[in-house]
N, C-alpha and C positions, 0 to 999 in steps of 0.2 A: 426573791417571793413578795410579793407586795403585803403589805402592813395597812392597808386599807381597808378599814371592812366592808363587805358590798351586799350585805347580806339584810333582808328587812322583811316581817312579818308574810306577807307578801312571798319575798322570792323564797324565805325557808319554808315555806309549802308547795310551793312548784317545784323548787328540789331537792324534794324531802327522801322519794325511793329515789333516786341519785346519794344524797347526801347516808341514806341504811345501809345501800350498798356498798358506800363507802369504807364507812364503817364499819360491816362486816369483815372485811378485805382487808382488815387493820390486824388481826386478834385479838391487839387487847390495846388501850387507849390508855389516856394520863388526863389527871382532871387537878386543875390547878386552882388554888383559893388560895386569902393571904387571912393573917392570924387579925389577931386585936387589934394590932402595933403594924400595919399592915404589911410583915413578914411576908415575902412570897412560897409556900410547898407547892410543888409540883404529887403528886402521888399515881400510882401505874394501881392501874383498874381492869380487868381482865372479864369481867364480870360486867359485861356493860349491854342492856338487851334495850331494843331502841325497835317503840312500839308504833301505831299506822298516823298516829297526830301531831307531831313533831313532840315527843314525850321518850320516856324509858325509863328503867329503873338501870342499878348495881347492886350488888350483895355488899354489902356492907359489913367485910371482912379485913383485918389486919390495914386499917387505915384512919388509926390512934392520931395522926396530927389534924388529915381531912376531918374529920366529924368533929375536935375540937374547934378547930377553923370557923367549920358549920354554924359553933352554936353564934360567935359573933358577927357572921356573913354571909348567907346562903347563895350569895353569887359568885359561880364556878367555869370554867371555862375548860370544856372538854378537848381535850386533842386526837387524833387516832389519824397515824399513817401507816399505807401500806410497809412492812419492810421486806416482804418474801423477797430476796436476793434474784428470785429468776424474774419476778418485774418488774428490776427496778433494773438488769442485766437486758430483757428486751426494749426497753425504755432505752434508755443506753445506746442499743445498739440500730434499732432505727428512728429513732433523735424524736418519738411520739412516744408520752404518753399512752398506754390505751384505756387509761381509766382513770382518771382521777386519784394523784399521790397521796392523797392526808383531806382533811375537813379540822375543823376547828369550831362549832358549837356552842355559843356563848345563853347562860340560862342562871338556873335556883336550881337547889335538891331543897328536896321534900323532911321531916323526920324520918327516924328509922324507925319502921315496922314492920309485923310478922309478914313474909313472906306468903305468896298466897299459891296453891296449888300446881297449875299454871306457869307461876314462877320458877318454883320448884323446878317444874319437868323442864322448864326450860335452859333452863341449869346443869339437870343433870343427864339434857344430850350434849348438853356443852362440852362435857367432860366425861364423858361415860365411859370412853378409853384410859383415861391417864390416871381414874379413879381406882383402876384398877392398879394399879403402883403404886410399891411402900410410900415412895413422897406424894405422889396425886391423893393417895385417900389421905394427911395425917395433913396436904392441905385443904381436900376439896372437902372432906366429908361431914360436917359442918355447917355450914352455909344455910340459915337459917331469917336471917336480920336483912332486910333492901331497902334503898332512900327511893325516892321517885325524882327523877329529873324530868324535870319546863324548861324548855328551847325559846327562844326567843328572837335568834340572830346566829347567823352563824359565816365562816370565812373559808374558802378553801386554800388550802395548801398549794401554792404557785408557783411553780415556773414558766413565764408567758410563754417561751422561745420553743418549748413540747406539747404544749396545751393548750393550741390557741382554739381548736374543736372543744375542749370541753368549759362546760358552764355557763352555756350558754343561752 
């Protein structure tokens, strides 16, 4: 994988549809942050939603360390990787990724705020089947607070030998 950032504000906008597709295929994301002392932290987030304009939001539940870190530094890196075993098996068999395997998004997180009706509709649609289960009800019944994400750059997850046709 390459470690060089390749995105700019212009290419972020140019590739935003592909980025949104990649994040939606991932199923869940992880948000990296640093605390006041500079120690890193990675928080899994299953409720990230991207908008049309290089921004998004997530439901701020079960994120104590991330929330503390954002108080001292709102900069984050969101990483989404397609972890579907069939995606990886097909890609390995054909030696070609049919779509991007993952993406990193760099930006900032805003303060916690009440979710809008539309944001609540989106999360309910995502968890509607799972919230019927006992564990799902425990995890996803009380969502009400979100934080906005504003992205300024991106970097694809790269495996050059199998994805030279992607991110052109």
